[in-house]
Structures are given as C-alpha cells and as structure tokens.
N, C-alpha and C positions, 0 to 999 in steps of 0.2 A: 516577485518578478513583474506581475501585472501592475502593481502599484508604481513600480519604477518606470515601466513603459508609459503609464498614464501621465505621470509627472513630466517625463521627458517630452512627450508629445505636446503637452500644454506649454511647456517652457519654449520649445522650438517654435510653436505656433505664435506665441506672444512676441518672441524676438522678430519673427518674420513680419508680423503686423507693425511692429515698431519701425523696422527698416523701411517698409513701404510707406508708412505715415511720415517718417522723416524725409524720405526722398520727395514725396509729394509736397511736403511743407516747404522745402527749399525751392522746389519748382514754382510754387505759387508765390512765395515771398519775392522771388526775382522775376516775377511776371512772365514766366515761361520762356525766358531767354536762354538759360543754360540747358545743356543736353541732359537727358535722363541719367546717363551713365555718370555724369559729373555729380549730379544730385545724390545718386546712390553711393558714389565714392566718398562724398562729403559726410554722408550719414554713417557709413561704416567706420571711417577714421575717427569720427567723433565718439562713437559708441565704444570703440576699442582703445581709444586714447593712445594711438601709436605714434602720434607726433609728426606725421608727414605734412608736407606743405598743403595749404588750403587751395583748392581749385576754384572756390567761390570766395570772393572778397566780401567778408561780413564786417570789416572794420568800419564801414560807413553806414551800416544799417543796424539801428537799435533793435528792430523787430527780429532780425536774423540772429543777433547776439543772444537775445532773450530765448528765442526758439532753440538755439544751440545748447544753452545752459540747461533748459528743461529736458531736451533730448538726452544730453549726457547724464544728467541726474537720474531721470526715470529709467533710461535704458540700462545704465550701469547697475542700477538697483535691481532690475529684473534679472540681469545676467548673474550678478553675485548671489542673489537669492536662489536662483535655479541651481547654480553650482553647489551652494551649501546644502540645499535640500537633497540633491542627488548623492552628494558625498556622505551626508548623514545616513541616508537610507542604505547605501552600500555598506558602510562601516557597521551600522547597526545590524543589518541583515547578515553580514559575514560573521560578526561576533556572536549574534544569537544562534546562528547555524552551528558554529563551533561548540558553543555551550550545550546546545541541544544534543549534538552528536556525542559529546563526552558523557552527558547524563544518560543517554540511551545505551552507550557502550558499557557503562557501569551496571545498568540493569540487566543487560544481556549476559554479562560475565557472571552474574549471580544465579542465572537460570539453570535448572536441572530437570531432566525428564520432560523437556519441552518439545515442541514440534517446529520444524523449519520448512517454510514454503519457498521453493526456488522458482522464481518467475512470477511476474504480476500481470498475467494476461487477462483477457476479457472475463473468464470464468473465475478468476481468483477471488473476486469480491464475494461471490456466493460461497466459496470455500471458507473464506475468513468468517463470514456471517455464521456458518454452521459451527465452526470451531469456537467462536466466541460464545454462542448459545450454550455450548457444552463446557464452557469455562476452562478451555485448554490454553496453556501459555504458548504464544506464537512468536516467531521471528521470521520476517520476510526478507528475502534477498532479491533485489531488483535493480537494474541499471538505469532505467529511464525514470526521470523525476515525475513525468506526467502519469505514468503507470502507478507509481507510489501514491500520488495524490488521489487517484481513483480508489486505491485500496484503503486509504485513510478515511474515505467516506464511510466504509463499512465499520471501521474501528479507529476513531481518532487517537486512541492510545496505543495503536499498533507499534510494536518495536520492529525496526527495519534496519537493514544495511544496504546502502546504495552502492552497487558494484556488480561486477560480472560473477554470477553464481557458479560458473565453471572454474573459477580461480580458487585454488585450495585455501588461500589465506582468508577469503571472505567466508568460506564454510567454517573454518576454524574460529574466526571471530564471532560467528553466529552460534558457536558452542556445539558443533556437530559431535564432538567427542563426549559430550554430556547429554546429548539430545535423545529423546525416545523414538522419534520418527522424523522422516523427511519426505515431503511431497514434491514431486517433480512435475511442473506444469509448463515447461518450455514448449514452444510451438514446433520445434524440430525434434523428430524422433532420434536423430543422431546425437544431438546435444543431450537428450535424456539418457541415452545409453551410456555416453561418456560420463555424465554426472552420476549415474547410478553406480558405475564402476568406481569412481572417485570417492563417493560417499561410503561405499562398502570398505574401501581400503582405509579410510579415516576412522571408521567405527564399524567393526565386524558384527556388533550386536544390534545395530540400529535397524528399525523397520523402514523399508523403502517402498513407497507407492508412487508409481509413475503413470503419467498420461501417455497415451499412444494414439497415433493417427493411423498408421498402417498396422492392422492387426496381425499381419504375417511376421512382423518383427518382434512379436511377444516372446518367442524363445530366446532371442538375442538379448532382450532386456532382462529377462530372468537370469540368463547366464552371466550377465554383467553385474548382477547383484540385487535386482529388484525382487521384492517379496510378492508384489502383486501389481497388475497393470489395469488401467481403466481406459476403455475406448469410448469417448463421447459419442461417436457415430453409432457404435453397437448399442450402447445404452439408450440413445435417442430412438433407435428403431424399435427396441423392446417397449419403450414407453408409449410410442404411437400405437403399437399393437394392443397394449394393455388398456389404453384409453378407449379403444374400439370394443374390446371384448369384455372388460371388467371395469367400467367407468366408476362405479360406486366404491370399489376397493381402492382405486387410484385416488379418488377424491378424499377418502379417509386418510391415506398416507400423506397427501398434500396438506390437509388440515393439520395433521400431526406435525409436519415439518415446517410449515409456513405460518401457522396461526400466531397472531400477536397476542392472543389471550393466554396462551400457555406455552410450556416448553417440554412437552411429552416427547420422549425419544426411546428408540430401541438401542440398548447398549449391552456391554458384556462385563461380567464380574469374574475375575480370576481368583480362585480360592487359594490363598497362600498355604504353605506347609503347616504352619502353626495356628491356623485359623480355628476358632471355636466352633465352626460349622462342620469340620471334618468328622465323619462318622455319623452325622445326624441325617435324618430323612429330610427331604425337601419340605414336607409338611411341618417339620420341627424347626425350620430355619427362621421362621417369623419374618421373612423378607416381605411377605404380602401384608401381614398384620402391622408390622412396625414401620415399614417404609412404603407400603402400597405398591410393591413391585410385582408384576406378573411374569412368571418364569415361562418363557416360550420354548427354550431348548437347552440342551446340555451337551458338552463335548469333553471327553477325556483323552489326553494325549493327541494323537493325530487321527483318531477314529472319526467316523461320520457323526454329524450332529444328530442327536436324538430329539426330535420335535415333540413338544408337549410331553415332557417326561412325567412318569407317574409320581404321585405324592409320596410313595414309600421308597423312592429311589434314594440310595445313600449318596451323600456328598463326599467326594474324595479330594485329596490335596491336588492342587494344580488343575482341577476341573474348571472349565469355563462355562458359566451360566449366562444364557442369553435372556435378558430381562427387558421389560417395557415399563416405563414410569417417568416421573418428573426428574429432570436433570439434577436438581438439588438433592432429591431423595436417593438417586443413584450414587451420587458422590458421597453422601453420608453413609450409605450401605457399604460402599467400597472401603471407607475408613474404619468401619466398625467390625468388618470381618477379618 
C-alpha cells in the first residue's frame, strides 16, 4: 500500500508539473497575449486528446506546433506509464494477496494442538515473541491490517486470519475445534466475555486465557468459560513492588525471559498414563542428567503444588512436573516421557 501511495503521489506530481509547464509554454510562445485559463485549457485538451476546438491558433506558429507535439508525446507517455504501473501493482498485489491467503489457509487447516490469539493489541507482540521462543504453533485473528503488520515484526512467518475474531466462522477457520488453547487479548472486557463463551461452545476441552481490565469481572469471565484471567494492571503493580523489594530476583527472571543468549524457561511436563516414568522416583527419572532440567514443583490432580519435591517422591500418572531448563531440552523431555 505504501508503494502504491508513493507511485501515485509521484505520478500526480509529475502530471501537475507538466500541466504547469505546458500552460506557461503557451503563454510565453504567444508573448503573454492569451489568458492563463486558455493556456491551461489548451494544455489539458492536448494531453487528454479529447479533440475539442483549439482556443489558441497554432496553425501559423511552427514553434507552437513543435511544442504541442512534444507536450502530447511526453505528457501522454507519463500518463500511460503511470496508469500501467498502478494497474500492475494493484493486480500483482491482489493476486499475491490471494495466493498468500490460500497458502496460509492450507497451513492453518493442517494444524492440531495449536494456540489461537484473538486480537492484535499493543501487548500481542510480546505474547507472540514468548510463544515463538517456546516453539508453539500459533494463529492470530485480527481485523486491522496495521495491527497484523506489527505482529508480523515479531514473527514474519506468523499464520493469521484477517477478520473479526468474535465471528464464529473466523474462529472455525483458525481451527478452534482442533486447537489446544485460545488467548483473548481484546481491549474490551465485554468482548472477551462474549468470545470466551463462544470459544467454549465451539470446543469444550480448549484452554481459554483471557485478558481483563476490570478485575471485578473475573467471575463473569470464568462463568463464561475462561480457565484463567490475567489483569495487566494487577500484574504491573506486583512487578513494581517486586522491583522495589527483591530487585536481584526480578533481574534474574528478566534475564531468563529476555536474554538473547539463551532460552531458559520454566515449563510443565504432564506425565502420560503409559509413561516409562510412572512409579519411579524423581531421582530415577534422569530428567536432570539427561535433559538438564531442574524440577521445581509437582502437582497431582487438583491438589496444591508441592514446591521442591523430595528426590524419593514417586512419579504418578497425570502428575504435572514444574521444571526449569532450555526450551529445546524441555521439548525433548516431553516427547521422551
């Protein structure tokens, strides 16, 4: 779009200069006798070749004839070149856009256990960055093209659907029935509540995380289907307090999350029913020796998280282990268990 605007501006500017130059040329050739409007009219009908009667008699002036031929040749060349360039850009852009959309739709249709982000707001770029670092498949649904462009800065290969994420067909096209989770980042709490309810109706097993502005609406969001809500204002306040009270610990977490030298993360491993780790002690799991993972906590069913579980704790099926390590090693461990 920017390229089209630039060419259009240059084209119109050039035509304007030609019209001005042509009008001044006629005015000078006829020694300032004709009116400016007549010179302008003569220039326009010459450039457009409409065939109206000449208001200036050039039949007796060789210089006027030569000037008119040069004006028509040069002016028509500029006009035709500008039209052809704009047409080529529009057709090429439209065609490439259709091909890109079809290619993207095919990729999205093949996704399973992926995540859908609804809304491309200011914070969505950071969200995409973190999901990409963790190598999680993503689909963005956003209506505004400028917001999509900002999100593409975080991930040029980001799959997206341009449209209203509150519309069922956009959610279905994004694969919500096959998705693992959906993140709602719309600026309006009412839209997030409605979208949470819609997502739950389309996929009763999907995990729904929603942004919330008014913390008092949290019960409504959860009743609408959200599994968890995140309040940027609440988290921001806690962060400010932590920066004041425990700056070194906060700096450690920042380095872990933002460092470009590594991809250390805290993650979770869910032990499947037929895992070879079931019945073994944590010390026998070899998660630390083989994958370099530090086990920070463990949870069974809906019980409270047990922090720093003992080495002789038995690993049970469906247990969730909270681990810290490199993303690649965490992914390998998840596949091996």
